[in-house]
LUMNU-550609 format. One record per residue (C-alpha): x negated, y, z negated. Coordinates in nm, 2 decimals. Each point is the difference from the previous one (the first is absolute). Layout:
LUMNU-550609
node u: X | v: Y | w: Z
...
END
This chain:
LUMNU-550609
node u: -8.35 | v: 8.40 | w: -10.83
node u: -0.22 | v: -0.01 | w: 0.30
node u: -0.13 | v: 0.30 | w: 0.19
node u: 0.21 | v: -0.10 | w: 0.29
node u: 0.31 | v: 0.03 | w: -0.22
node u: -0.13 | v: 0.33 | w: -0.13
node u: -0.01 | v: 0.12 | w: 0.36
node u: 0.37 | v: -0.01 | w: 0.02
node u: 0.07 | v: 0.17 | w: -0.33
node u: -0.27 | v: 0.26 | w: -0.03
node u: 0.06 | v: 0.38 | w: 0.03
node u: 0.04 | v: 0.18 | w: 0.33
node u: -0.32 | v: 0.20 | w: -0.02
node u: -0.36 | v: -0.04 | w: -0.11
node u: -0.09 | v: 0.24 | w: -0.28
node u: -0.20 | v: 0.32 | w: 0.07
node u: -0.25 | v: 0.09 | w: -0.27
node u: -0.15 | v: 0.35 | w: 0.03
node u: -0.21 | v: 0.23 | w: -0.21
node u: 0.20 | v: 0.17 | w: -0.28
node u: -0.03 | v: 0.34 | w: 0.16
node u: 0.16 | v: -0.14 | w: 0.32
node u: 0.30 | v: -0.16 | w: -0.17
node u: 0.34 | v: 0.18 | w: 0.02
node u: 0.13 | v: 0.02 | w: -0.35
node u: -0.15 | v: -0.17 | w: -0.30
node u: -0.32 | v: -0.19 | w: 0.07
node u: -0.03 | v: -0.17 | w: -0.34
node u: -0.06 | v: -0.38 | w: -0.02
node u: 0.34 | v: -0.07 | w: -0.13
node u: 0.18 | v: 0.18 | w: 0.28
node u: -0.22 | v: -0.19 | w: 0.25
node u: 0.07 | v: -0.33 | w: -0.18
node u: -0.37 | v: -0.06 | w: -0.05
node u: -0.11 | v: -0.16 | w: -0.33
node u: -0.27 | v: 0.16 | w: -0.21
node u: -0.20 | v: -0.33 | w: 0.01
node u: -0.05 | v: 0.06 | w: 0.37
node u: -0.20 | v: 0.31 | w: -0.06
node u: -0.21 | v: -0.17 | w: -0.28
node u: -0.11 | v: -0.31 | w: 0.19
node u: -0.38 | v: -0.02 | w: 0.05
node u: -0.16 | v: -0.10 | w: 0.33
node u: -0.03 | v: -0.36 | w: -0.11
node u: 0.37 | v: 0.00 | w: -0.12
node u: 0.10 | v: 0.13 | w: 0.35
node u: -0.19 | v: -0.29 | w: 0.16
node u: 0.17 | v: -0.26 | w: -0.22
node u: 0.34 | v: 0.17 | w: 0.06
node u: -0.07 | v: -0.03 | w: 0.37
node u: -0.06 | v: -0.37 | w: -0.02
node u: 0.32 | v: -0.05 | w: -0.18
node u: 0.18 | v: 0.21 | w: 0.26
node u: -0.11 | v: -0.24 | w: 0.27
node u: 0.17 | v: -0.29 | w: -0.18
node u: 0.34 | v: 0.17 | w: 0.00
node u: -0.04 | v: 0.15 | w: 0.35
node u: -0.12 | v: -0.27 | w: 0.23
node u: 0.07 | v: 0.21 | w: 0.31
node u: -0.33 | v: 0.19 | w: -0.08
node u: -0.19 | v: -0.33 | w: 0.02
node u: 0.19 | v: -0.10 | w: 0.32
node u: -0.08 | v: 0.33 | w: 0.18
node u: -0.36 | v: -0.01 | w: -0.11
node u: -0.02 | v: -0.36 | w: 0.12
node u: 0.12 | v: 0.11 | w: 0.35
node u: -0.27 | v: 0.27 | w: 0.01
node u: -0.27 | v: -0.24 | w: -0.11
node u: 0.09 | v: -0.26 | w: 0.26
node u: 0.01 | v: 0.27 | w: 0.27
node u: -0.35 | v: 0.11 | w: -0.10
node u: -0.13 | v: -0.36 | w: 0.01
node u: 0.15 | v: -0.06 | w: 0.34
node u: -0.17 | v: 0.32 | w: 0.13
node u: -0.33 | v: -0.15 | w: -0.11
node u: 0.04 | v: -0.32 | w: 0.20
node u: -0.16 | v: -0.06 | w: 0.34
node u: 0.34 | v: -0.03 | w: 0.17
node u: 0.09 | v: 0.36 | w: -0.05
node u: -0.31 | v: 0.10 | w: 0.21
node u: 0.16 | v: -0.15 | w: 0.30
node u: 0.23 | v: 0.30 | w: 0.02
node u: -0.11 | v: 0.33 | w: 0.16
node u: -0.23 | v: 0.21 | w: -0.21
node u: 0.25 | v: 0.29 | w: -0.03
node u: 0.28 | v: -0.24 | w: -0.12
node u: -0.23 | v: -0.14 | w: -0.26
node u: -0.10 | v: 0.35 | w: -0.12
node u: 0.37 | v: 0.10 | w: -0.02
node u: 0.08 | v: -0.31 | w: -0.20
node u: -0.29 | v: 0.08 | w: -0.24
node u: 0.13 | v: 0.35 | w: -0.05
node u: 0.36 | v: -0.11 | w: -0.06
node u: -0.09 | v: -0.28 | w: -0.24
node u: -0.24 | v: 0.23 | w: -0.19
node u: 0.26 | v: 0.28 | w: -0.03
node u: 0.26 | v: -0.25 | w: -0.11
node u: -0.21 | v: -0.17 | w: -0.26
node u: -0.18 | v: 0.31 | w: -0.14
node u: 0.29 | v: 0.24 | w: 0.00
node u: 0.34 | v: -0.16 | w: 0.07
node u: -0.03 | v: -0.29 | w: -0.25
node u: -0.14 | v: 0.24 | w: -0.25
node u: 0.29 | v: 0.23 | w: 0.06
node u: 0.25 | v: -0.29 | w: -0.05
node u: -0.18 | v: -0.10 | w: -0.32
node u: 0.02 | v: 0.36 | w: -0.12
node u: 0.37 | v: 0.02 | w: 0.06
node u: 0.06 | v: -0.32 | w: -0.19
node u: -0.22 | v: 0.12 | w: -0.29
node u: 0.20 | v: 0.33 | w: -0.01
node u: 0.32 | v: -0.19 | w: -0.03
node u: -0.13 | v: -0.23 | w: -0.28
node u: -0.13 | v: 0.30 | w: -0.20
node u: 0.33 | v: 0.18 | w: 0.02
node u: 0.22 | v: -0.30 | w: -0.06
node u: 0.15 | v: 0.03 | w: 0.34
node u: -0.08 | v: -0.32 | w: 0.18
node u: -0.08 | v: 0.06 | w: 0.37
node u: 0.15 | v: -0.24 | w: 0.25
node u: -0.23 | v: -0.15 | w: 0.27
node u: 0.19 | v: 0.18 | w: 0.27
node u: -0.02 | v: 0.33 | w: -0.19
node u: -0.37 | v: -0.04 | w: -0.06
node u: -0.06 | v: -0.07 | w: 0.38
node u: 0.23 | v: 0.30 | w: 0.09
node u: -0.19 | v: 0.24 | w: -0.23
node u: -0.33 | v: -0.13 | w: 0.14
node u: 0.10 | v: 0.03 | w: 0.36
node u: 0.15 | v: 0.35 | w: -0.04
node u: -0.32 | v: 0.13 | w: -0.16
node u: -0.23 | v: -0.12 | w: 0.29
node u: -0.01 | v: 0.35 | w: 0.16
node u: -0.11 | v: 0.16 | w: -0.33
node u: -0.27 | v: -0.27 | w: -0.05
node u: -0.13 | v: 0.05 | w: 0.35
node u: 0.00 | v: 0.38 | w: -0.05
node u: -0.19 | v: -0.03 | w: -0.33
node u: -0.26 | v: -0.24 | w: 0.17
node u: -0.05 | v: 0.26 | w: 0.28
node u: -0.06 | v: 0.28 | w: -0.26
node u: -0.24 | v: -0.22 | w: -0.19
node u: -0.20 | v: -0.08 | w: 0.32
node u: -0.01 | v: 0.37 | w: 0.09
node u: -0.12 | v: 0.09 | w: -0.35
node u: -0.27 | v: -0.26 | w: 0.02
node u: -0.11 | v: 0.15 | w: 0.33
node u: 0.03 | v: 0.36 | w: -0.09
node u: -0.16 | v: 0.01 | w: -0.35
node u: -0.34 | v: -0.15 | w: 0.10
node u: -0.01 | v: 0.26 | w: 0.28
node u: 0.07 | v: 0.28 | w: -0.24
node u: -0.25 | v: -0.13 | w: -0.25
node u: -0.27 | v: -0.04 | w: 0.26
node u: 0.07 | v: 0.34 | w: 0.17
node u: -0.25 | v: 0.19 | w: -0.22
node u: -0.26 | v: -0.27 | w: 0.08
node u: 0.07 | v: 0.04 | w: 0.37
node u: -0.04 | v: 0.38 | w: -0.03
node u: -0.33 | v: -0.06 | w: -0.18
node u: -0.12 | v: -0.23 | w: 0.27
node u: 0.07 | v: 0.26 | w: 0.26
node u: -0.19 | v: 0.27 | w: -0.20
node u: -0.30 | v: -0.21 | w: -0.09
node u: -0.23 | v: -0.06 | w: 0.29
node u: -0.11 | v: -0.35 | w: 0.10
node u: 0.16 | v: -0.34 | w: -0.02
node u: 0.15 | v: -0.07 | w: -0.35
node u: -0.11 | v: -0.37 | w: 0.02
node u: -0.36 | v: 0.11 | w: 0.06
node u: 0.03 | v: 0.27 | w: -0.27
node u: 0.14 | v: -0.20 | w: -0.29
node u: -0.02 | v: -0.36 | w: 0.13
node u: 0.25 | v: -0.25 | w: 0.12
node u: 0.08 | v: -0.16 | w: -0.34
node u: 0.10 | v: 0.34 | w: -0.14
node u: 0.22 | v: 0.09 | w: 0.30
node u: 0.16 | v: -0.35 | w: 0.00
node u: 0.07 | v: 0.02 | w: -0.38
node u: 0.16 | v: 0.34 | w: 0.03
node u: 0.21 | v: -0.11 | w: 0.30
node u: 0.13 | v: -0.31 | w: -0.20
node u: 0.08 | v: 0.21 | w: -0.30
node u: 0.18 | v: 0.26 | w: 0.20
node u: 0.22 | v: -0.27 | w: 0.16
node u: 0.03 | v: -0.26 | w: -0.27
node u: 0.06 | v: 0.20 | w: -0.31
node u: 0.30 | v: 0.20 | w: 0.14
node u: 0.15 | v: -0.32 | w: 0.14
node u: -0.02 | v: -0.18 | w: -0.33
node u: 0.13 | v: 0.30 | w: -0.19
node u: 0.30 | v: 0.04 | w: 0.23
node u: 0.07 | v: -0.37 | w: 0.00
node u: 0.01 | v: 0.00 | w: -0.38
node u: 0.21 | v: 0.32 | w: -0.03
node u: 0.25 | v: -0.11 | w: 0.27
node u: 0.03 | v: -0.36 | w: -0.11
node u: 0.36 | v: 0.03 | w: -0.12
node u: 0.13 | v: 0.16 | w: 0.32
node u: 0.20 | v: -0.31 | w: 0.10
node u: 0.18 | v: -0.01 | w: -0.34
node u: 0.07 | v: 0.37 | w: 0.02
node u: 0.14 | v: -0.04 | w: 0.36
node u: 0.22 | v: -0.30 | w: -0.09
node u: 0.09 | v: 0.01 | w: -0.36
node u: 0.01 | v: 0.38 | w: -0.03
node u: 0.12 | v: 0.05 | w: 0.36
node u: -0.24 | v: 0.29 | w: 0.04
node u: -0.12 | v: 0.13 | w: 0.34
node u: -0.36 | v: -0.05 | w: 0.11
node u: -0.13 | v: 0.33 | w: -0.14
node u: 0.18 | v: -0.03 | w: -0.33
node u: -0.11 | v: -0.36 | w: -0.03
node u: -0.36 | v: 0.11 | w: 0.01
node u: 0.07 | v: 0.25 | w: -0.27
node u: 0.17 | v: -0.25 | w: -0.23
node u: -0.28 | v: -0.26 | w: 0.05
node u: -0.26 | v: 0.26 | w: -0.09
node u: 0.19 | v: 0.08 | w: -0.32
node u: 0.04 | v: -0.37 | w: -0.10
node u: -0.37 | v: -0.08 | w: 0.06
node u: -0.09 | v: 0.30 | w: -0.21
node u: 0.21 | v: -0.08 | w: -0.30
node u: -0.04 | v: -0.38 | w: 0.01
node u: -0.37 | v: -0.01 | w: 0.12
node u: -0.12 | v: -0.25 | w: -0.26
node u: 0.29 | v: -0.24 | w: 0.04
node u: -0.02 | v: 0.00 | w: 0.38
node u: -0.38 | v: -0.04 | w: 0.00
node u: 0.03 | v: -0.31 | w: -0.23
node u: 0.25 | v: -0.17 | w: 0.23
node u: -0.21 | v: 0.10 | w: 0.30
node u: -0.31 | v: -0.16 | w: -0.15
node u: 0.20 | v: -0.32 | w: -0.08
node u: 0.13 | v: -0.01 | w: 0.36
node u: -0.35 | v: 0.05 | w: 0.15
node u: -0.15 | v: -0.26 | w: -0.23
node u: 0.27 | v: -0.25 | w: 0.09
node u: -0.05 | v: 0.07 | w: 0.38
node u: -0.37 | v: -0.06 | w: -0.04
node u: 0.04 | v: -0.32 | w: -0.20
node u: 0.24 | v: -0.15 | w: 0.26
node u: -0.16 | v: 0.12 | w: 0.32
node u: -0.36 | v: -0.06 | w: -0.11
node u: 0.01 | v: -0.38 | w: 0.05
node u: 0.08 | v: 0.05 | w: 0.37
node u: -0.32 | v: 0.18 | w: 0.05
node u: -0.23 | v: -0.22 | w: -0.20
node u: -0.25 | v: -0.20 | w: 0.21
node u: 0.10 | v: -0.35 | w: 0.08
node u: -0.17 | v: -0.27 | w: -0.21
node u: 0.02 | v: -0.34 | w: 0.15
node u: 0.23 | v: -0.17 | w: 0.25
node u: 0.28 | v: -0.07 | w: -0.25
node u: 0.02 | v: 0.36 | w: -0.12
node u: -0.02 | v: 0.12 | w: 0.35
node u: 0.30 | v: -0.20 | w: 0.09
node u: 0.20 | v: 0.15 | w: -0.28
node u: -0.11 | v: 0.35 | w: 0.08
node u: 0.29 | v: 0.09 | w: 0.24
node u: 0.25 | v: -0.13 | w: -0.25
node u: -0.16 | v: 0.20 | w: -0.28
node u: 0.00 | v: 0.31 | w: 0.23
node u: 0.38 | v: -0.03 | w: 0.06
node u: 0.08 | v: -0.06 | w: -0.36
node u: -0.21 | v: 0.28 | w: -0.14
node u: 0.12 | v: 0.25 | w: 0.26
node u: 0.36 | v: -0.09 | w: -0.05
node u: -0.02 | v: 0.01 | w: -0.38
node u: -0.18 | v: 0.33 | w: 0.01
node u: 0.27 | v: 0.15 | w: 0.21
node u: 0.27 | v: -0.14 | w: -0.23
node u: -0.18 | v: 0.16 | w: -0.29
node u: 0.02 | v: 0.34 | w: 0.18
node u: 0.38 | v: -0.03 | w: -0.03
node u: -0.03 | v: -0.04 | w: -0.37
node u: -0.21 | v: 0.32 | w: -0.01
node u: 0.27 | v: 0.17 | w: 0.22
node u: 0.25 | v: -0.07 | w: -0.27
node u: -0.23 | v: 0.14 | w: -0.27
node u: -0.06 | v: 0.31 | w: 0.21
node u: 0.38 | v: 0.05 | w: 0.03
node u: 0.03 | v: -0.03 | w: -0.38
node u: -0.28 | v: 0.26 | w: -0.05
node u: 0.17 | v: 0.23 | w: 0.25
node u: 0.32 | v: -0.01 | w: -0.20
node u: -0.19 | v: 0.06 | w: -0.32
node u: -0.17 | v: 0.29 | w: 0.15
node u: 0.30 | v: 0.18 | w: 0.14
node u: 0.24 | v: -0.05 | w: -0.30
node u: -0.24 | v: 0.08 | w: -0.28
END
């Protein structure tokens, strides 16, 4: 049966999967209709499972294709004919849709498949759209955290600079000051990005609010650190392998003529792979909250 047919026969609501402590009643796997094999899949098993999911749910590929085409159109010269504020607005909308909304839709579909409750296309879109405020709120909290933590970390250094006479650059040298500044800003950002990676899944699949979504993501990345790091390494390696050809120096006229085509293909395929990772992330989130 096609997914279009499933859209007319699926249940009325997308499943909500929360941490066991947040479930009313029994939170065991059987009561939540989640098979034990789901909790035992490795990171590579989750990736293979995601690829198989795409074959049965072509709507994921279709929505991803729309986002990829929109991104390619924004890279054309014709879009630059519009006013700069309009182009910037389009960039923000397409980035939010591709990075968060498509990932949210994929997570909803994954939750349905893992619970045996097939989610209709309309229900997947409805759950995604209703969770936009929570997603935006979580993003705002993340940005505020990224801005606040470096300030708090650097506060003792600022006090020390005020106490010690002289210019700190002249005292310890510019390389040292520059290195400290980079560490103070970069390390907290990377740490928070890692710890809050599963916030979209918590907002959509678990229907948590922004603050609770941050808490759940922190918990999942703590318990499933090794599995998540493995998938993250694979994702980064894949992105590098597909984006690298677009930045290699042109070699000869023939290769130079193919370069724009290679750029479009590599960028598009890299973005499509990010949807595969999104499915795997949703799978890991479910493993993390039900185990």
